[in-house]
N, C-alpha and C positions, 0 to 999 in steps of 0.2 A: 238573686236579686237582693241588693243591699237595703237595709232598713233606713227609712227617712226619719231622722231624729227631729229636725227642726227646719222650717223654712221661713224666710223673711221676705215680705212683699213691700215694694214701694211703688205706688200707683199715682199717676197724675190724671185727674178728670178734666175733660174738655168742656164744651158748652152746655151739655146736658148731664146732670148728675143724678144721684139717687139719695134718698133721705137718710139712710143709715149705713153702717158698715156691711159689706157683703159677707157671704159665707163661702167656704170652700167645700168641695165634695171629694172625698177620697174613697176609692173603691165602692162608689155608690152611696156613701153615707154623708149627709150634709152635716157640717160642723161649723161652729163659730171660731173665730180666731181667738187665741189666748190673750194677746195683748194688742190693743188698737190705739193709735193716736192719729190726729188729723181728721180729714173730712173727705167725703165723696160728693160733696156739693159742687156745683160748677166752678171750675178753676182750682179746686182743692187738691191737696196731696194727702194720701192715706199711707200710713206705715203700719203694717200688721205683722205679727209673728204667730206661728202655729207650732205646736210640739206634738205631731201626730204619733211618733214612735211606732210607725207602721211600715209595712212592705207594700208600697203603692203600685197597683196595676193601672190605676187612673187617678189623676189629680186635676180638678177643674175649679176655676173661679166661677161662682154662681152669679149670674146677672139678675136684674130685677124681674119680678113676676109680671109687672106691667110697665109700659113705657120703654124708654130708651136710655142707655147709659153710654156716653161718649168717653172713651179712654184714650188719652194722648199717648201714653206709654207706660210700660211696666218693667220693673227690674225685680227679679226673684233670685234670692240666694238660697241654695240648698245645702244643708248640713247632713251628710249621709254617713252612716256608721263606717269607720275604718278608712275614710277618704278625706281629702282636703275639701273644704267648701268650694262651691263653684257658683257663678252667677250667669243668668240668662237675661238678655234685654229683648223686649218685644215692642213693636211699634204700635201705631194707632189701630183701634178696633172699636166697633160699635156693638154693644150687647143689648 
């Protein structure tokens, strides 16, 4: 399993947002993003970068503890050790 050096997230929030930046959970450990710009408020665009330097068995975007978060779309770019970066685009989801 290759080491995940960095990942970059670009997320568009729909009608219902959340008040602050989300966390991600890697291998069961919740973490804050290292760099964050933009907003998760309704209609906002969040850009966030994380540098986990880890071998991920699981990687999850953590939703709000209360309420609902409408996500219109997400693009994630992964930088894995020894490989070219690659991106994944995901459609709408409600957390």
